[in-house]
MIRO-100209 format. One record per atom (N, C-alpha, C, O, CB): x, y, z; residue number from 1; residue in three letters. Coordinates in nm, 3 decimals, decimal comma, m for minus. Atoms other than C-alpha are relative to their C-alpha. Glycine has a CB too. Layout:
REM MIRO-100209
+---------+---------+---------+-----+------+
!       x !       y !       z ! seq ! type !
+---------+---------+---------+-----+------+
!       X !       Y !       Z ! NUM !  ALA !
...
+---------+---------+---------+-----+------+
***
This chain:
REM MIRO-100209
+---------+---------+---------+-----+------+
!       x !       y !       z ! seq ! type !
+---------+---------+---------+-----+------+
!   0,029 !   0,082 !  m0,109 !   1 !  MET !
!   3,391 !  m3,181 !  m3,468 !   1 !  MET !
!  m0,034 !   0,096 !   0,121 !   1 !  MET !
!  m0,132 !   0,073 !   0,193 !   1 !  MET !
!   0,121 !  m0,096 !   0,029 !   1 !  MET !
!   0,023 !  m0,094 !  m0,104 !   2 !  ILE !
!   3,418 !  m2,884 !  m3,223 !   2 !  ILE !
!  m0,131 !   0,077 !  m0,025 !   2 !  ILE !
!  m0,204 !   0,113 !   0,067 !   2 !  ILE !
!   0,118 !   0,094 !   0,010 !   2 !  ILE !
!   0,132 !  m0,077 !   0,030 !   3 !  GLY !
!   3,131 !  m2,709 !  m3,403 !   3 !  GLY !
!  m0,122 !  m0,080 !   0,041 !   3 !  GLY !
!  m0,216 !  m0,026 !   0,100 !   3 !  GLY !
!  m0,013 !   0,034 !  m0,155 !   3 !  GLY !
!   0,115 !   0,088 !  m0,040 !   4 !  ARG !
!   2,897 !  m3,005 !  m3,354 !   4 !  ARG !
!  m0,012 !  m0,003 !   0,143 !   4 !  ARG !
!  m0,123 !   0,009 !   0,196 !   4 !  ARG !
!   0,014 !  m0,141 !  m0,050 !   4 !  ARG !
!   0,012 !   0,015 !  m0,145 !   5 !  LEU !
!   2,987 !  m3,039 !  m2,993 !   5 !  LEU !
!  m0,051 !   0,137 !   0,061 !   5 !  LEU !
!  m0,120 !   0,138 !   0,163 !   5 !  LEU !
!   0,143 !  m0,042 !   0,062 !   5 !  LEU !
!   0,049 !  m0,130 !  m0,045 !   6 !  PHE !
!   2,922 !  m2,660 !  m2,953 !   6 !  PHE !
!  m0,159 !   0,004 !  m0,012 !   6 !  PHE !
!  m0,232 !   0,035 !   0,083 !   6 !  PHE !
!   0,069 !   0,116 !  m0,088 !   6 !  PHE !
!   0,137 !   0,005 !   0,022 !   7 !  TYR !
!   2,581 !  m2,695 !  m3,112 !   7 !  TYR !
!  m0,078 !  m0,092 !   0,085 !   7 !  TYR !
!  m0,192 !  m0,061 !   0,121 !   7 !  TYR !
!  m0,021 !  m0,031 !  m0,128 !   7 !  TYR !
!   0,063 !   0,100 !  m0,091 !   8 !  LEU !
!   2,496 !  m3,002 !  m2,903 !   8 !  LEU !
!  m0,017 !   0,059 !   0,139 !   8 !  LEU !
!  m0,122 !   0,045 !   0,202 !   8 !  LEU !
!   0,085 !  m0,130 !   0,008 !   8 !  LEU !
!   0,004 !  m0,063 !  m0,137 !   9 !  ALA !
!   2,585 !  m2,811 !  m2,579 !   9 !  ALA !
!  m0,107 !   0,118 !   0,002 !   9 !  ALA !
!  m0,187 !   0,131 !   0,095 !   9 !  ALA !
!   0,149 !   0,057 !   0,039 !   9 !  ALA !
!   0,087 !  m0,106 !   0,005 !  10 !  ALA !
!   2,396 !  m2,503 !  m2,692 !  10 !  ALA !
!  m0,152 !  m0,045 !  m0,010 !  10 !  ALA !
!  m0,240 !   0,013 !   0,054 !  10 !  ALA !
!   0,040 !   0,086 !  m0,115 !  10 !  ALA !
!   0,135 !   0,062 !   0,013 !  11 !  GLY !
!   2,088 !  m2,711 !  m2,794 !  11 !  GLY !
!  m0,048 !  m0,054 !   0,136 !  11 !  GLY !
!  m0,163 !  m0,029 !   0,173 !  11 !  GLY !
!   0,001 !  m0,116 !  m0,105 !  11 !  GLY !
!   0,039 !   0,061 !  m0,124 !  12 !  ALA !
!   2,089 !  m2,901 !  m2,458 !  12 !  ALA !
!  m0,027 !   0,122 !   0,103 !  12 !  ALA !
!  m0,122 !   0,116 !   0,181 !  12 !  ALA !
!   0,118 !  m0,104 !   0,051 !  12 !  ALA !
!   0,023 !  m0,119 !  m0,091 !  13 !  ALA !
!   2,116 !  m2,563 !  m2,265 !  13 !  ALA !
!  m0,131 !   0,075 !  m0,037 !  13 !  ALA !
!  m0,208 !   0,115 !   0,050 !  13 !  ALA !
!   0,123 !   0,103 !  m0,009 !  13 !  ALA !
!   0,124 !  m0,069 !   0,038 !  14 !  LEU !
!   1,838 !  m2,403 !  m2,469 !  14 !  LEU !
!  m0,113 !  m0,095 !   0,026 !  14 !  LEU !
!  m0,218 !  m0,048 !   0,072 !  14 !  LEU !
!   0,002 !   0,047 !  m0,150 !  14 !  LEU !
!   0,121 !   0,096 !  m0,029 !  15 !  GLY !
!   1,615 !  m2,717 !  m2,438 !  15 !  GLY !
!  m0,024 !   0,002 !   0,153 !  15 !  GLY !
!  m0,139 !   0,003 !   0,196 !  15 !  GLY !
!   0,031 !  m0,160 !  m0,051 !  15 !  GLY !
!   0,021 !   0,000 !  m0,147 !  16 !  GLY !
!   1,677 !  m2,715 !  m2,055 !  16 !  GLY !
!  m0,067 !   0,125 !   0,041 !  16 !  GLY !
!  m0,160 !   0,120 !   0,122 !  16 !  GLY !
!   0,132 !  m0,015 !   0,076 !  16 !  GLY !
!   0,064 !  m0,126 !  m0,027 !  17 !  TYR !
!   1,587 !  m2,351 !  m2,038 !  17 !  TYR !
!  m0,147 !   0,004 !  m0,042 !  17 !  TYR !
!  m0,231 !   0,057 !   0,030 !  17 !  TYR !
!   0,075 !   0,107 !  m0,067 !  17 !  TYR !
!   0,139 !   0,009 !   0,043 !  18 !  ALA !
!   1,273 !  m2,410 !  m2,239 !  18 !  ALA !
!  m0,085 !  m0,078 !   0,086 !  18 !  ALA !
!  m0,195 !  m0,035 !   0,122 !  18 !  ALA !
!  m0,009 !  m0,055 !  m0,130 !  18 !  ALA !
!   0,074 !   0,089 !  m0,090 !  19 !  VAL !
!   1,163 !  m2,696 !  m2,026 !  19 !  VAL !
!  m0,030 !   0,067 !   0,137 !  19 !  VAL !
!  m0,139 !   0,057 !   0,194 !  19 !  VAL !
!   0,081 !  m0,131 !   0,020 !  19 !  VAL !
!   0,016 !  m0,079 !  m0,120 !  20 !  HIS !
!   1,223 !  m2,481 !  m1,720 !  20 !  HIS !
!  m0,108 !   0,101 !   0,000 !  20 !  HIS !
!  m0,187 !   0,112 !   0,093 !  20 !  HIS !
!   0,121 !   0,065 !   0,028 !  20 !  HIS !
!   0,097 !  m0,101 !   0,016 !  21 !  ARG !
!   1,015 !  m2,200 !  m1,851 !  21 !  ARG !
!  m0,141 !  m0,057 !  m0,019 !  21 !  ARG !
!  m0,237 !  m0,002 !   0,035 !  21 !  ARG !
!   0,037 !   0,086 !  m0,114 !  21 !  ARG !
!   0,134 !   0,069 !   0,014 !  22 !  VAL !
!   0,727 !  m2,430 !  m1,956 !  22 !  VAL !
!  m0,044 !  m0,051 !   0,133 !  22 !  VAL !
!  m0,161 !  m0,033 !   0,165 !  22 !  VAL !
!   0,006 !  m0,119 !  m0,102 !  22 !  VAL !
!   0,040 !   0,045 !  m0,129 !  23 !  ASN !
!   0,723 !  m2,588 !  m1,613 !  23 !  ASN !
!  m0,043 !   0,117 !   0,091 !  23 !  ASN !
!  m0,143 !   0,110 !   0,163 !  23 !  ASN !
!   0,113 !  m0,079 !   0,063 !  23 !  ASN !
!   0,034 !  m0,112 !  m0,087 !  24 !  ARG !
!   0,727 !  m2,247 !  m1,440 !  24 !  ARG !
!  m0,135 !   0,062 !  m0,045 !  24 !  ARG !
!  m0,214 !   0,106 !   0,039 !  24 !  ARG !
!   0,115 !   0,106 !  m0,002 !  24 !  ARG !
!   0,126 !  m0,051 !   0,048 !  25 !  ALA !
!   0,443 !  m2,130 !  m1,660 !  25 !  ALA !
!  m0,116 !  m0,091 !   0,030 !  25 !  ALA !
!  m0,226 !  m0,047 !   0,061 !  25 !  ALA !
!   0,007 !   0,025 !  m0,145 !  25 !  ALA !
!   0,111 !   0,094 !  m0,034 !  26 !  ARG !
!   0,244 !  m2,449 !  m1,607 !  26 !  ARG !
!  m0,040 !   0,011 !   0,149 !  26 !  ARG !
!  m0,157 !   0,008 !   0,186 !  26 !  ARG !
!   0,043 !  m0,149 !  m0,032 !  26 !  ARG !
!   0,027 !  m0,010 !  m0,144 !  27 !  ARG !
!   0,285 !  m2,416 !  m1,227 !  27 !  ARG !
!  m0,072 !   0,131 !   0,032 !  27 !  ARG !
!  m0,149 !   0,137 !   0,128 !  27 !  ARG !
!   0,132 !  m0,011 !   0,081 !  27 !  ARG !
!   0,059 !  m0,123 !  m0,033 !  28 !  ALA !
!   0,178 !  m2,055 !  m1,242 !  28 !  ALA !
!  m0,152 !  m0,002 !  m0,036 !  28 !  ALA !
!  m0,229 !   0,080 !   0,015 !  28 !  ALA !
!   0,075 !   0,112 !  m0,071 !  28 !  ALA !
!   0,134 !   0,006 !   0,051 !  29 !  LEU !
!  m0,149 !  m2,153 !  m1,415 !  29 !  LEU !
!  m0,085 !  m0,102 !   0,078 !  29 !  LEU !
!  m0,203 !  m0,124 !   0,051 !  29 !  LEU !
!   0,003 !  m0,033 !  m0,147 !  29 !  LEU !
!   0,086 !   0,089 !  m0,089 !  30 !  THR !
!  m0,251 !  m2,405 !  m1,150 !  30 !  THR !
!  m0,071 !   0,079 !   0,104 !  30 !  THR !
!  m0,030 !   0,192 !   0,132 !  30 !  THR !
!   0,085 !  m0,107 !   0,071 !  30 !  THR !
!   0,076 !  m0,078 !  m0,103 !  31 !  PRO !
!  m0,504 !  m2,300 !  m0,883 !  31 !  PRO !
!   0,106 !   0,041 !   0,118 !  31 !  PRO !
!   0,100 !   0,152 !   0,171 !  31 !  PRO !
!  m0,129 !  m0,094 !   0,062 !  31 !  PRO !
!  m0,100 !  m0,042 !  m0,108 !  32 !  GLY !
!  m0,211 !  m2,306 !  m0,626 !  32 !  GLY !
!   0,085 !   0,116 !  m0,044 !  32 !  GLY !
!   0,108 !   0,209 !   0,034 !  32 !  GLY !
!   0,096 !  m0,117 !   0,037 !  32 !  GLY !
!  m0,082 !  m0,107 !   0,052 !  33 !  GLY !
!   0,003 !  m2,086 !  m0,847 !  33 !  GLY !
!  m0,071 !   0,135 !  m0,007 !  33 !  GLY !
!  m0,015 !   0,240 !   0,024 !  33 !  GLY !
!   0,049 !  m0,037 !  m0,136 !  33 !  GLY !
!   0,085 !  m0,121 !   0,014 !  34 !  ILE !
!  m0,281 !  m1,838 !  m0,909 !  34 !  ILE !
!  m0,025 !   0,054 !   0,140 !  34 !  ILE !
!  m0,021 !   0,175 !   0,163 !  34 !  ILE !
!  m0,138 !  m0,033 !  m0,073 !  34 !  ILE !
!   0,021 !  m0,046 !  m0,137 !  35 !  ALA !
!  m0,354 !  m1,831 !  m0,535 !  35 !  ALA !
!   0,123 !   0,070 !   0,056 !  35 !  ALA !
!   0,110 !   0,171 !   0,125 !  35 !  ALA !
!  m0,038 !  m0,116 !   0,088 !  35 !  ALA !
!  m0,119 !  m0,062 !  m0,053 !  36 !  GLU !
!   0,002 !  m1,748 !  m0,452 !  36 !  GLU !
!   0,022 !   0,140 !  m0,064 !  36 !  GLU !
!   0,065 !   0,233 !   0,005 !  36 !  GLU !
!   0,123 !  m0,093 !  m0,024 !  36 !  GLU !
!  m0,018 !  m0,130 !   0,070 !  37 !  ARG !
!   0,014 !  m1,463 !  m0,713 !  37 !  ARG !
!  m0,109 !   0,097 !   0,065 !  37 !  ARG !
!  m0,076 !   0,212 !   0,095 !  37 !  ARG !
!  m0,020 !  m0,016 !  m0,167 !  37 !  ARG !
!   0,103 !  m0,083 !  m0,063 !  38 !  VAL !
!  m0,325 !  m1,330 !  m0,565 !  38 !  VAL !
!   0,044 !   0,037 !   0,136 !  38 !  VAL !
!   0,038 !   0,154 !   0,173 !  38 !  VAL !
!  m0,135 !  m0,070 !   0,007 !  38 !  VAL !
!  m0,041 !  m0,025 !  m0,141 !  39 !  GLU !
!  m0,194 !  m1,361 !  m0,213 !  39 !  GLU !
!   0,112 !   0,108 !   0,006 !  39 !  GLU !
!   0,109 !   0,199 !   0,089 !  39 !  GLU !
!   0,050 !  m0,135 !   0,067 !  39 !  GLU !
!  m0,100 !  m0,101 !   0,008 !  40 !  GLY !
!   0,118 !  m1,167 !  m0,309 !  40 !  GLY !
!  m0,047 !   0,139 !  m0,027 !  40 !  GLY !
!  m0,008 !   0,237 !   0,037 !  40 !  GLY !
!   0,092 !  m0,036 !  m0,098 !  40 !  GLY !
!   0,067 !  m0,126 !   0,037 !  41 !  ARG !
!  m0,083 !  m0,897 !  m0,472 !  41 !  ARG !
!  m0,075 !   0,065 !   0,115 !  41 !  ARG !
!  m0,059 !   0,184 !   0,141 !  41 !  ARG !
!  m0,096 !  m0,024 !  m0,112 !  41 !  ARG !
!   0,077 !  m0,051 !  m0,113 !  42 !  VAL !
!  m0,314 !  m0,858 !  m0,178 !  42 !  VAL !
!   0,093 !   0,047 !   0,112 !  42 !  VAL !
!   0,069 !   0,152 !   0,172 !  42 !  VAL !
!  m0,097 !  m0,110 !   0,054 !  42 !  VAL !
!  m0,097 !  m0,042 !  m0,095 !  43 !  GLY !
!  m0,019 !  m0,843 !   0,056 !  43 !  GLY !
!   0,063 !   0,141 !  m0,035 !  43 !  GLY !
!   0,086 !   0,225 !   0,052 !  43 !  GLY !
!   0,108 !  m0,106 !   0,010 !  43 !  GLY !
!  m0,058 !  m0,122 !   0,050 !  44 !  GLU !
!   0,126 !  m0,562 !  m0,155 !  44 !  GLU !
!  m0,105 !   0,113 !   0,021 !  44 !  GLU !
!  m0,071 !   0,220 !   0,071 !  44 !  GLU !
!   0,042 !  m0,015 !  m0,152 !  44 !  GLU !
!   0,101 !  m0,095 !  m0,014 !  45 !  TYR !
!  m0,204 !  m0,380 !  m0,159 !  45 !  TYR !
!  m0,031 !   0,032 !   0,145 !  45 !  TYR !
!  m0,061 !   0,147 !   0,179 !  45 !  TYR !
!  m0,118 !  m0,047 !  m0,068 !  45 !  TYR !
!   0,033 !  m0,021 !  m0,140 !  46 !  ARG !
!  m0,260 !  m0,428 !   0,212 !  46 !  ARG !
!   0,115 !   0,098 !   0,062 !  46 !  ARG !
!   0,088 !   0,187 !   0,143 !  46 !  ARG !
!  m0,007 !  m0,145 !   0,078 !  46 !  ARG !
!  m0,112 !  m0,087 !  m0,050 !  47 !  GLY !
!   0,087 !  m0,268 !   0,278 !  47 !  GLY !
!  m0,016 !   0,140 !  m0,050 !  47 !  GLY !
!   0,006 !   0,237 !   0,023 !  47 !  GLY !
!   0,139 !  m0,054 !  m0,045 !  47 !  GLY !
!   0,023 !  m0,139 !   0,045 !  48 !  ALA !
!   0,009 !   0,022 !   0,059 !  48 !  ALA !
!  m0,111 !   0,074 !   0,062 !  48 !  ALA !
!  m0,100 !   0,194 !   0,089 !  48 !  ALA !
!  m0,023 !   0,002 !  m0,140 !  48 !  ALA !
!   0,112 !  m0,054 !  m0,063 !  49 !  LEU !
!  m0,329 !   0,076 !   0,211 !  49 !  LEU !
!   0,034 !   0,042 !   0,147 !  49 !  LEU !
!  m0,007 !   0,148 !   0,193 !  49 !  LEU !
!  m0,113 !  m0,099 !  m0,006 !  49 !  LEU !
!  m0,055 !  m0,039 !  m0,138 !  50 !  ASN !
!  m0,168 !   0,073 !   0,563 !  50 !  ASN !
!   0,083 !   0,127 !   0,000 !  50 !  ASN !
!   0,070 !   0,212 !   0,088 !  50 !  ASN !
!   0,087 !  m0,113 !   0,057 !  50 !  ASN !
!  m0,080 !  m0,120 !   0,012 !  51 !  GLU !
!   0,082 !   0,332 !   0,450 !  51 !  GLU !
!  m0,086 !   0,119 !  m0,030 !  51 !  GLU !
!  m0,064 !   0,224 !   0,029 !  51 !  GLU !
!   0,104 !  m0,017 !  m0,107 !  51 !  GLU !
!   0,093 !  m0,105 !   0,034 !  52 !  LEU !
!  m0,195 !   0,546 !   0,298 !  52 !  LEU !
!  m0,075 !   0,042 !   0,129 !  52 !  LEU !
!  m0,088 !   0,160 !   0,159 !  52 !  LEU !
!  m0,099 !  m0,046 !  m0,112 !  52 !  LEU !
!   0,071 !  m0,028 !  m0,120 !  53 !  ASN !
!  m0,389 !   0,516 !   0,623 !  53 !  ASN !
!   0,083 !   0,071 !   0,092 !  53 !  ASN !
!   0,035 !   0,165 !   0,154 !  53 !  ASN !
!  m0,051 !  m0,118 !   0,061 !  53 !  ASN !
!  m0,089 !  m0,075 !  m0,094 !  54 !  GLU !
!  m0,091 !   0,626 !   0,826 !  54 !  GLU !
!   0,022 !   0,147 !  m0,044 !  54 !  GLU !
!   0,017 !   0,242 !   0,035 !  54 !  GLU !
!   0,139 !  m0,072 !   0,011 !  54 !  GLU !
!  m0,022 !  m0,136 !   0,057 !  55 !  ASP !
!  m0,024 !   0,920 !   0,598 !  55 !  ASP !
!  m0,128 !   0,087 !   0,019 !  55 !  ASP !
!  m0,119 !   0,204 !   0,055 !  55 !  ASP !
!   0,038 !  m0,009 !  m0,153 !  55 !  ASP !
!   0,119 !  m0,082 !  m0,018 !  56 !  LEU !
!  m0,384 !   1,032 !   0,610 !  56 !  LEU !
!  m0,026 !   0,037 !   0,145 !  56 !  LEU !
!  m0,065 !   0,149 !   0,178 !  56 !  LEU !
!  m0,119 !  m0,071 !  m0,054 !  56 !  LEU !
!   0,015 !  m0,028 !  m0,156 !  57 !  ALA !
!  m0,401 !   1,000 !   0,996 !  57 !  ALA !
!   0,098 !   0,112 !   0,036 !  57 !  ALA !
!   0,058 !   0,205 !   0,106 !  57 !  ALA !
!   0,034 !  m0,138 !   0,095 !  57 !  ALA !
!  m0,096 !  m0,103 !  m0,033 !  58 !  ALA !
!  m0,086 !   1,212 !   1,022 !  58 !  ALA !
!  m0,049 !   0,133 !  m0,056 !  58 !  ALA !
!  m0,041 !   0,235 !   0,013 !  58 !  ALA !
!   0,140 !  m0,034 !  m0,056 !  58 !  ALA !
!   0,053 !  m0,128 !   0,060 !  59 !  ALA !
!  m0,238 !   1,474 !   0,783 !  59 !  ALA !
!  m0,119 !   0,053 !   0,084 !  59 !  ALA !
!  m0,130 !   0,173 !   0,112 !  59 !  ALA !
!  m0,047 !  m0,023 !  m0,152 !  59 !  ALA !
!   0,121 !  m0,046 !  m0,078 !  60 !  VAL !
!  m0,562 !   1,483 !   0,982 !  60 !  VAL !
!   0,042 !   0,056 !   0,136 !  60 !  VAL !
!  m0,014 !   0,156 !   0,180 !  60 !  VAL !
!  m0,102 !  m0,119 !   0,020 !  60 !  VAL !
!  m0,050 !  m0,047 !  m0,119 !  61 !  ARG !
!  m0,372 !   1,522 !   1,306 !  61 !  ARG !
!   0,059 !   0,137 !  m0,016 !  61 !  ARG !
!   0,033 !   0,226 !   0,065 !  61 !  ARG !
!   0,096 !  m0,094 !   0,054 !  61 !  ARG !
!  m0,061 !  m0,131 !   0,022 !  62 !  GLU !
!  m0,170 !   1,811 !   1,162 !  62 !  GLU !
!  m0,101 !   0,105 !  m0,024 !  62 !  GLU !
!  m0,087 !   0,216 !   0,027 !  62 !  GLU !
!   0,093 !  m0,003 !  m0,114 !  62 !  GLU !
!   0,101 !  m0,094 !   0,029 !  63 !  GLN !
!  m0,479 !   1,980 !   1,030 !  63 !  GLN !
!  m0,084 !   0,032 !   0,122 !  63 !  GLN !
!  m0,124 !   0,147 !   0,139 !  63 !  GLN !
!  m0,085 !  m0,052 !  m0,109 !  63 !  GLN !
!   0,068 !  m0,017 !  m0,123 !  64 !  GLU !
!  m0,659 !   1,929 !   1,364 !  64 !  GLU !
!   0,079 !   0,098 !   0,093 !  64 !  GLU !
!   0,023 !   0,192 !   0,149 !  64 !  GLU !
!  m0,020 !  m0,136 !   0,067 !  64 !  GLU !
!  m0,087 !  m0,078 !  m0,079 !  65 !  GLU !
!  m0,367 !   2,079 !   1,548 !  65 !  GLU !
!   0,005 !   0,143 !  m0,043 !  65 !  GLU !
!   0,009 !   0,234 !   0,040 !  65 !  GLU !
!   0,131 !  m0,058 !  m0,002 !  65 !  GLU !
!   0,001 !  m0,139 !   0,059 !  66 !  GLU !
!  m0,363 !   2,383 !   1,313 !  66 !  GLU !
!  m0,134 !   0,068 !   0,035 !  66 !  GLU !
!  m0,137 !   0,186 !   0,070 !  66 !  GLU !
!   0,020 !  m0,004 !  m0,162 !  66 !  GLU !
!   0,130 !  m0,061 !  m0,016 !  67 !  LEU !
!  m0,737 !   2,437 !   1,356 !  67 !  LEU !
!  m0,012 !   0,030 !   0,161 !  67 !  LEU !
!  m0,065 !   0,133 !   0,202 !  67 !  LEU !
!  m0,122 !  m0,101 !  m0,058 !  67 !  LEU !
!   0,015 !  m0,023 !  m0,141 !  68 !  LEU !
!  m0,716 !   2,401 !   1,733 !  68 !  LEU !
!   0,089 !   0,125 !   0,042 !  68 !  LEU !
!   0,050 !   0,207 !   0,125 !  68 !  LEU !
!   0,041 !  m0,132 !   0,080 !  68 !  LEU !
!  m0,087 !  m0,112 !  m0,024 !  69 !  ARG !
!  m0,424 !   2,644 !   1,737 !  69 !  ARG !
!  m0,069 !   0,133 !  m0,038 !  69 !  ARG !
!  m0,062 !   0,232 !   0,035 !  69 !  ARG !
!   0,130 !  m0,017 !  m0,077 !  69 !  ARG !
!   0,068 !  m0,117 !   0,045 !  70 !  ARG !
!  m0,625 !   2,893 !   1,542 !  70 !  ARG !
!  m0,131 !   0,042 !   0,074 !  70 !  ARG !
!  m0,156 !   0,157 !   0,109 !  70 !  ARG !
!  m0,029 !  m0,019 !  m0,138 !  70 !  ARG !
!   0,140 !  m0,026 !  m0,043 !  71 !  TYR !
!  m0,973 !   2,858 !   1,679 !  71 !  TYR !
!  m0,037 !  m0,040 !   0,139 !  71 !  TYR !
!  m0,145 !  m0,007 !   0,188 !  71 !  TYR !
!  m0,092 !  m0,068 !  m0,090 !  71 !  TYR !
!   0,035 !   0,049 !  m0,135 !  72 !  ALA !
!  m0,953 !   2,695 !   2,021 !  72 !  ALA !
!  m0,010 !   0,121 !   0,093 !  72 !  ALA !
!   0,065 !   0,217 !   0,079 !  72 !  ALA !
!   0,108 !  m0,104 !   0,053 !  72 !  ALA !
!   0,009 !  m0,118 !  m0,091 !  73 !  PRO !
!  m1,069 !   2,929 !   2,303 !  73 !  PRO !
!   0,122 !   0,004 !   0,090 !  73 !  PRO !
!   0,174 !  m0,098 !   0,133 !  73 !  PRO !
!  m0,132 !  m0,004 !   0,088 !  73 !  PRO !
!  m0,109 !  m0,019 !  m0,092 !  74 !  ARG !
!  m0,795 !   3,072 !   2,509 !  74 !  ARG !
!  m0,062 !   0,024 !   0,146 !  74 !  ARG !
!  m0,181 !   0,054 !   0,160 !  74 !  ARG !
!   0,094 !   0,123 !  m0,049 !  74 !  ARG !
!   0,048 !  m0,010 !  m0,143 !  75 !  ARG !
!  m0,827 !   3,093 !   2,893 !  75 !  ARG !
!  m0,062 !   0,146 !   0,016 !  75 !  ARG !
!  m0,001 !   0,248 !  m0,015 !  75 !  ARG !
!   0,127 !  m0,026 !   0,109 !  75 !  ARG !
!   0,061 !  m0,130 !  m0,028 !  76 !  GLY !
!  m1,072 !   3,366 !   2,986 !  76 !  GLY !
!  m0,072 !   0,059 !  m0,116 !  76 !  GLY !
!  m0,137 !   0,162 !  m0,097 !  76 !  GLY !
!   0,102 !   0,094 !   0,046 !  76 !  GLY !
!   0,063 !  m0,052 !   0,112 !  77 !  ARG !
!  m1,201 !   3,422 !   2,637 !  77 !  ARG !
!  m0,091 !  m0,111 !  m0,069 !  77 !  ARG !
!  m0,054 !  m0,227 !  m0,083 !  77 !  ARG !
!   0,107 !   0,054 !  m0,095 !  77 !  ARG !
!   0,090 !   0,091 !   0,061 !  78 !  ALA !
!  m1,504 !   3,269 !   2,464 !  78 !  ALA !
!   0,026 !   0,009 !  m0,157 !  78 !  ALA !
!   0,084 !   0,107 !  m0,204 !  78 !  ALA !
!  m0,152 !   0,034 !   0,041 !  78 !  ALA !
!  m0,010 !  m0,010 !   0,142 !  79 !  LEU !
!  m1,509 !   3,191 !   2,091 !  79 !  LEU !
!  m0,094 !   0,106 !  m0,056 !  79 !  LEU !
!  m0,202 !   0,123 !   0,001 !  79 !  LEU !
!  m0,028 !  m0,132 !  m0,061 !  79 !  LEU !
!   0,087 !  m0,094 !   0,053 !  80 !  PRO !
!  m1,658 !   3,463 !   1,876 !  80 !  PRO !
!  m0,124 !  m0,068 !  m0,043 !  80 !  PRO !
!  m0,118 !  m0,176 !  m0,103 !  80 !  PRO !
!   0,064 !   0,073 !  m0,109 !  80 !  PRO !
!   0,131 !   0,051 !   0,045 !  81 !  GLY !
!  m2,032 !   3,404 !   1,816 !  81 !  GLY !
!  m0,054 !  m0,105 !   0,098 !  81 !  GLY !
!  m0,157 !  m0,167 !   0,071 !  81 !  GLY !
!   0,012 !  m0,063 !  m0,144 !  81 !  GLY !
!   0,047 !   0,096 !  m0,100 !  82 !  THR !
!  m2,066 !   3,182 !   2,127 !  82 !  THR !
!  m0,037 !   0,077 !   0,125 !  82 !  THR !
!   0,004 !   0,191 !   0,147 !  82 !  THR !
!   0,107 !  m0,109 !   0,030 !  82 !  THR !
!   0,051 !  m0,065 !  m0,127 !  83 !  ARG !
!  m2,230 !   3,259 !   2,456 !  83 !  ARG !
!   0,086 !  m0,049 !   0,116 !  83 !  ARG !
!   0,132 !  m0,163 !   0,117 !  83 !  ARG !
!  m0,156 !  m0,034 !   0,028 !  83 !  ARG !
!  m0,079 !   0,041 !  m0,114 !  84 !  ASP !
!  m2,045 !   3,260 !   2,788 !  84 !  ASP !
!  m0,087 !  m0,093 !   0,079 !  84 !  ASP !
!  m0,209 !  m0,091 !   0,063 !  84 !  ASP !
!   0,049 !   0,120 !   0,085 !  84 !  ASP !
!   0,079 !   0,098 !  m0,071 !  85 !  ALA !
!  m2,150 !   2,986 !   3,027 !  85 !  ALA !
!  m0,102 !   0,067 !   0,086 !  85 !  ALA !
!  m0,208 !   0,007 !   0,108 !  85 !  ALA !
!   0,089 !  m0,090 !   0,083 !  85 !  ALA !
!   0,090 !  m0,062 !  m0,089 !  86 !  GLY !
!  m2,323 !   3,231 !   3,253 !  86 !  GLY !
!  m0,116 !   0,074 !  m0,061 !  86 !  GLY !
!  m0,214 !   0,109 !   0,005 !  86 !  GLY !
!   0,072 !   0,088 !   0,081 !  86 !  GLY !
!   0,106 !  m0,067 !   0,072 !  87 !  GLU !
!  m2,532 !   3,396 !   2,984 !  87 !  GLU !
!  m0,115 !  m0,084 !  m0,026 !  87 !  GLU !
!  m0,096 !  m0,198 !  m0,068 !  87 !  GLU !
!   0,046 !   0,052 !  m0,123 !  87 !  GLU !
!   0,125 !   0,075 !   0,023 !  88 !  LEU !
!  m2,893 !   3,281 !   2,954 !  88 !  LEU !
!  m0,049 !   0,023 !  m0,141 !  88 !  LEU !
!  m0,036 !   0,132 !  m0,195 !  88 !  LEU !
!  m0,110 !   0,040 !   0,100 !  88 !  LEU !
!   0,052 !  m0,009 !   0,137 !  89 !  PRO !
!  m3,050 !   3,208 !   2,618 !  89 !  PRO !
!  m0,118 !   0,103 !   0,001 !  89 !  PRO !
!  m0,197 !   0,108 !   0,095 !  89 !  PRO !
!  m0,048 !  m0,145 !  m0,053 !  89 !  PRO !
!   0,105 !  m0,095 !   0,025 !  90 !  GLY !
!  m3,279 !   3,488 !   2,484 !  90 !  GLY !
!   0,012 !   0,118 !   0,095 !  90 !  GLY !
!  m0,083 !   0,195 !   0,108 !  90 !  GLY !
!  m0,136 !  m0,066 !   0,014 !  90 !  GLY !
!   0,007 !  m0,111 !  m0,094 !  91 !  GLY !
!  m3,169 !   3,733 !   2,735 !  91 !  GLY !
!   0,113 !   0,083 !  m0,009 !  91 !  GLY !
!   0,123 !   0,181 !   0,065 !  91 !  GLY !
!  m0,014 !  m0,043 !   0,134 !  91 !  GLY !
+---------+---------+---------+-----+------+
***
């Protein structure tokens, strides 16, 4: 008697779980469910792209600062290969 009751309860639980999974899969395949999944993925990609953009902007700023530190003219000195402001072309 206890064995039959156990199998009845196990069957009811398994059946309920199967119905739940089927309903969830059915909802996921509707246009609304597909739209929700796509929207979630787009949100993830948007966040990843924003993070990448911020990282790239920081790297560009660091590189620009390094280049300015190395090659920017210091007061009273012109860059090598450039003309002073008072020098005329061709002369």
